[in-house]
N, C-alpha and C positions, 0 to 999 in steps of 0.2 A: 504493500500500500504506500510505502514511502515515495516511490516513483510517481504514483498518481497524485500524492499530496504536493509534491514539488511542482508538478504541472498545474495543479489547481491554483497554487500561489502565483504562478506565472500568468495564468489567465486573469486573476484578480488584479495583478499589477499592470498588465498591458491592455486589458479591455476587450481583446478579440482573440479567438483561437489561433488565427494566423500569426499575429504579433507574438503571442506566447510561444508558438512553435519556433519562431525565429530565435527567441531568447534561450530556449532549452535544447535547440537542435533537433526538433521533430517536425514532421509535416503537419499540416492542419488536420488531416484525417486521423493521424496518430494521436494528436491532442484530443480530438473529439472522442476517440475510442477510449482513451484513458479517463476522460471525464465521465463517460457513460459507465465504465467499470466502477469508478468511485461512487457515482450516484447509486449504482446497484448495491454496492456494499453498505452505503449509508441508509438506503431504503427510501430515498426521496430526492427530487431534483434539487440542485444547488444554485442554479442560475435562472434568471429571467432573460430570454433571448428576444432581442428586437433587431431584426436584420442581421448584420454581421457582428454588431456589438452585443456584449453580454454584461449583466450586472448581477451581483449577489442577491438572492432572495433571503428570506428569514432563516432557512436552514443553512444556507451558505454562510451567512453572518455568524451563526452559532459555531460552525465548523472552523472558521478562519483562525481564531486564537488557538484552538486545539491543534490545528495543522502546524502552525508556527512553532508551538511548544514541542510537538513530536519531532519535527525536523531538527530543531535545536538540540533536543536530547540525543537524537541519532548522531549528530555531529560531535557531541561531547563523548559519546561512547566510542566513536571511531578515533577521536583524539587520544583517548586513554588506552587504546589497544597497542600491542607491541609492534604492529605494522605501520605505525604513524609515519615513520621516517622513510616511507616509500610511497610510490604512486605519483599522481599528477598534482601539481600545485600551480594555481593561477595567481600571478603576481602583477598588479598594475603599477606603472611607474611613469611619471612625467618625463619629458625629454631630457631635462638637465640632469636628472638622477640617472637616467640610462647612460648618459655620456660621462658622468662623473663618478658617483658612488657605487652604482650597481655592479660593475664588473668584479670588484673585489668581494662584494657580498656573494655573488654567484660562485666565485672561486671557493669561498668558505663553504658554501652549501655542497659544492661538488666534492670537497674533501671530507666533510663530516656527515653528509647525508647523500651518498652516491646513488641510493635507490630512488631519490626524488627527481622527477622530471618536471622542470619549471617552464611554464609557458608565460612569457613576459607580454603583457598587454599594454600598448601605449595609449596615451590619452591626456586630456587636461584634468586638473585636479577635481573639478566639480563632477565631471562624468565618471571618473574612477571612484570617487566616494560613493556615488549613487550605485555603482555596480557592486561595491562591497556591501552596501546596505541591503541590496536586493539578493545577495548571495551568489551573484555571478562571478565574483572574485573572492579569493581567500584573504587577500591582503592588498593594500595599495600604499605606495610611497608618494606623498602629495604635499602641496603647500597647505599649511594650516589655514582653514577658511576663517572668514571674519564672522562666523556664527558658531553656535554650540553644535558639537558633533552629536549624532544619535547616541543616547545613553547606553544602548545595548551593544555598542561597538567598543573595542579596546583601542586606545590611542596612546602613542608615546612620541614625545618630541625627540627627534634624532639629530637635529642640527639647527643652528641659528646662523643665517647667512647675511652678512651686512651688504647693503647696497653701496655701490661706488659709481662714480662718473667715469666713463671711459671716452677717450678722444683719440683722433689719429696722431701718429707720431709726429706729423708735420705741423700740428697746431702749436701756437705759441702762447695762447692765453693761459693764465694761471688761476683764475677764480671761476667758481661755478657760474656766476652771473655772466661773466664775459663769454665763457664757452657756450652757454645756452643762448646768448644773444647773437653771437657771430657765426654760429654753426647750426644747421637744422638738427632736429632731434629724431633719432631712430627710436620710436616708442615701443616699449615692452607692452604687448597687447593689453589694452585696458579692460578686456573681457576676462582676463585671468586674475586670480587672487593677487599675485605679485604686481601685475600691471596696475591694478586699482591703487595699490600703495604708492606707485610712482605718480599717478594722477593726483592723489591727495597731497603728496609732498610738494608738487609743483604749485598746487593751489595755496598751500600754507605759506610758501615762499613768495607768492605773488608773481610767479614766473610764467610767461606765455611764449614758449619757444615755437618756432616754425616746425611743424611735424612733416617730415619727408616720407617716412616709411613706418609701418606698424606691423609687428609680427610677434609670435609667441616663443619662437625658438631662440634661446639665449646665446648658444654658440654661434648661430647664424647672425644674430645682432652684432656680436663682437667682430665677426668677419667683415660685415658691412662697414663697421666703423673703421676697421683696419684698412679698408679700401678707400677711405676718405669720404664716405657718404654722409657723415654727420657724427654726432656724439650720442651717448646713451646712458641711461641710469638702469643698471642691472645688478642682480645679486652676484657676489663674488663666488662663482660656482662653475661646475662644468669643465670641459676641456680647455676653454680659452684661458683659464687662469693657471693651467698646468704647463703651458708652453713657455719655453725659455730661449731667447728673451721674449717678453710679451710683445706682440705686434701692435699694441695700443698703449697709450698713456693711461694710467690708473690713478684717479684722484679720490682719496677717502673724503667722506663728507663731514668728518670732525664732529662737532657738537650737534650738528643738524642731522646726524646719521640716523638711519632706520634700518630695519632688517626684516627678513621673512623667516618663518619657522617651517622646517620640513617635519612632517609627522608620518609615522607608520600607523596605519589603521587596519585592524583585522577583526574578523568576526569572533574570534576566540582570544582570551587573554593568555599570557605565557604560562600561568599555572595550570591551564587546561589543555595546553598544546605544547609538546616538546619542540615542534618545528617552529612555532611562533617564538618561543623562548630562544631558540638557536639564532633565528634571524635578528631578533631584537638585540641580543648580545653582540652579534657581529656588526650591526649598524652602529650601536653606541661605541663599540671599540674602534670602528673605522672613523667615526666622527672625532673621537679623541686623538687618534693618530693624525688626522688631517689638521687639527689645530696645532699640534706640536710641530708638524713638518711644513706648515703653510709658508711658502717662500715670501709671502707678502705681509707677514706679521711684523 
């Protein structure tokens, strides 16, 4: 019945059998068959059907919290079994984590949990958080959002990354104001959590630079600045800060500085999952190592 309950929750979340099938990797007909089986086991219909869309009826609403509890219990049972450090693991990660911290974390996993096959899912923070909340991902490495995380998820801050101003090596200006006045801004996507921080910083400082480009990929922003296409305010992270010598000028923001937090978000806490505990320990150890060895400190 667990398979049918998982499909039932997917239909509730996505509103149609077709969309639910896409989320759990089933055809629409397979979803319909599983829902029919579940309704037969329960002994009554669970949905009101209006065209393609479906919505819970009274019986479905009664089943919903029980289904969530049963699937959560099943996850905990699997987490406590001796086979936990094997099988598939779905890990979401934003782009800057993939190019920065993730390789060393995956190397640790390969050494300590060789039976685990990790599928890395790219995406932006909000989308990855939603996938963890829905159960489509086991864990995600994202920017800490400007709102409270769901209380049933485990979250751990794994890094605090200060924002810096980067400028082409050919630029001569020495102050934030001069650089943002005389050069266009390559804007960190304002739709992202980190990009919103940049916009708020500019508003607080009363700065209105000319925006030439806007994108979410931090390493790409650094490369554009290195090519002379403008200046940028980005977190000190990713591959661009590991290159030596840096192809850009890096100016700390001093007393006006701000930072973004990276968090690990998972459906299970470390005390209930040895794999979550292993990854969290590796992330925190890698973060401490990065602080000690940061060539820009």
